[in-house]
N, C-alpha and C positions, 0 to 999 in steps of 0.2 A: 503495499499499499504505500503510494508515493504521495508527497505532499508538496504544493507549489510553495509553502512559507517554510522559511528556516531561519537564517541570521537576521531578515527584515523583521521578524516578529515582535523583535525587543524594541524596534523604532517605529511599528505600525501606528500606535496611538499618537504618536507625536507628529507624524505626517498628517493624521485626519484629526487632530485635536479639535478643529473647528466644526465636525459634523454633530448636529442637535440630536443626539442620541434620545435624550430625555422628551424632545419633544416628538420625535417618532416613534417612540414606545407609548406615549400618550394616544397619538391618533390609532396606533394599532390596540391599544387597551378597549377604547371606544368601539372598533369594529370587533373584537372579540366579545364584547359584553352584549352587543347589539343581537349577535348571530348564536351565541350559546351564554344566557346569563349566568349558569350555575359551573362553568368552567373554572377548574382548580389546579389541575396537573399539567404542565406544558414542557414540551421538548422543544430546543432550538437547535437544528441542525444547520452545521456551519457557523457554530457559535463564535469563531473567531477568538478575539481576546476576553470576551465576554462583557463587551459595553451594552448590548441589549440586555442580558441576563441580569446585571447590577441594578437595572430599572424593574424589569418584569419581577423579580423577586419580591416586590412590594405588593403584588396582587396575586401571584401565583406560585405555587411550589414548584420550581422549575429545575430542570436538568439541561445539559448542554453535550452537544457532540461536535467533533471537529477532527479533520484529517491529519493536522500538524502538531506534532508533541511541542513545538516551539510555541505555537499559540495558546495550545492549553496550559503552558507553562505560566504565561501572562495571565491567562484568566483565571486561574486558581489563585494567583496573589491577589486579583482584584476581588474574587467571589468565593471567599473562603464559606466552607459548609455546602456549597453547591456541588453535586455530583456531575462529574465532567468525564465522558466516554470519548476513547478515540477510536473512530472509525469513519468510513468513506460513506458520505450521502448514497452512493449507488450499492444497494443490497446489504446495509448493515441490520443487525438483528440484536436488540436488548432483551427479547423475551417478555416484554410486557409493553402495554398502552397507555395512552395520555388523553386528556380531553382536548387537547390543543398540540398540533405540532405546527413551526414555523421554520422557513427557511429563508432567511432575509439577505439584505444588501447584495443582491445578485448572486449568492453563492450557490444557487441551481446551475448557474452556468458552468460550473467546475464538472457536472456531468458530461459535457463536451459534445454528445454526439446523440441523434434521435434514439437509438437504441439503449442507452445509458441513462437518457433522460426518463423513458419511460420506465426501466428498472430503478430510477430512483423516486418516482413517484410512486410506484407500487412498495418499495420499502418504507416510504412516509406512510402510507396508506395504511400497511398493516399495523402501526405503531399508534393509529387512532383509533378510540373506544368509539363504537356505534353511536352514531349521532355527534360526534365530534367533528373539529375542524381541522384543515390544512390551510396555513396562509402563506403563501409564495411571493416574494418579492423579485421579480423577474431581473435577468441581466439585460442589457441592451439590445434591442431587436435588430437584425440586419439592415433594416433600413435608415436606423439613426447612427450606425457604426461609420466612423469616419477613418478610412485608411492614411497614413501616412502624416498622422498629427504629430508634432513633437512637443513633448510634455516634460516641464520642469516643475517639481515639488521639492520643496524644502522645510524644513524646522528648525527653529532657534530657540532650544530651550536651555536653561543655566548649565545644565549638565549633558547635554548633548545637542550637537549640530548634524544635520541631516540633509543631504541632497539627493534627489533621485530622478533619473533622466530616462526617458524612453520615447520611442517612436512607435504608434501604432501601426501593425499589420495585420493582414488577414491571410488566413489559408482555407480556401474553401467557406465552409461555415463556421471557422473558427477562429477567434480574434486571437492575437498574440501579441505578448509585452514582454520584450526583452529588457528588464531594468537593470539600470546601473546604479548602485548606491555607493555614497561616500560618507561615513560615519565618523564623526570626530568626537572623541570623548578625553576623560584625565588620561587616560593610557596611550594615546596616540590615535591617527587616522586609519582607517580600514574601507578597503574597496572590495564590493562583492557584486556579483550579478544574480538575478532569479528571472525563471521564466515563468509566465502564467498564460495558460490557455483555457478559455472560456467559450463554450458554444455561444452560437448567434440563432436563437429559435423565435421563430415568429408567434405571434399571439395564437394562432390557429394551431400551430404546434403545441403550445403550452395547453390550451384547451383540451386538444385531443389526448395528450397524456394524461392529463387528470381525469377524463371521462374515461379512459382506458383502464386506470387505477380503480375504478368503480366508484367516483366521488362525483358528487352533484354541484356543479358551480353555483355561486351565490353571487348578486349584486354588490359591487362594492363602490362606495363613494368616497374618492381622495386616493391619496398613497402616503408613501412614507419620505422617499427622497427624489420624487419624479420619475422614476422607472414604470410605474403602475403597479397593480397589486392584484394577484387573484385568490380569492377564499372560496373553498369547496367544503361540502359536508358529507361526511360518512354516512350511508343509510343506517337508520336506527334499528333495522333487524340484523342482529348478529350473526354472523356466517360461523359454521363450525369450527375455524381456525380460530377465529375471534373468542368463540366460549372456552377454547382449551388455554388460550392466553389469559384470560380472565381468571379462570379457575388457578392457573398457575401463580397468579400475585397474591392469592389467599393465603 
């Protein structure tokens, strides 16, 4: 199981320090409460450094899952007491279900291909209680992705200085980011590179994958960070597999 985030995990939050996670979680909370007023247990798939979890824990009993051990190390420091699992969003199996499963900030793009997108949706659907919700914040769609854009991000914190540069590229239906980092701290300056590859899926493909996973799409008003949002409900009638999973939790 590979992860795109290694050395950059420790500077991820510095680079994205201006993102309004508190406000995004407030909007997400309202969407969940309107669709599932009694929801209590929540799993965040692709939880990263735990920025969503630190706010979601105020209203839900939360757990997180991520493929990157480096990101999970940061999340554990931020979110003491929260159960965090290492696992790939494609095919993970925790052996239990939740009232709500979320996959936010474009993490679903790491499915990369349509067959893997279908597997990821099925894996998340398996972890939802009958009547529960799946909330997906999609990665950028193919029509909105711009190839050849040169990007420079920086962070200027008291104890760390970060510069990240990359040029957007596309390989078929996959967006590719080869990022170069310069990180300066008390012990010196480090240079490293990391590659991110995320699938470019259309709204039609997202909806088809959700339906194929046995979920019913719900209308959503608003979104979190401008990329849209999908909410889907699992049918209230439990399948035999769901009943076995629920007995296993007792």
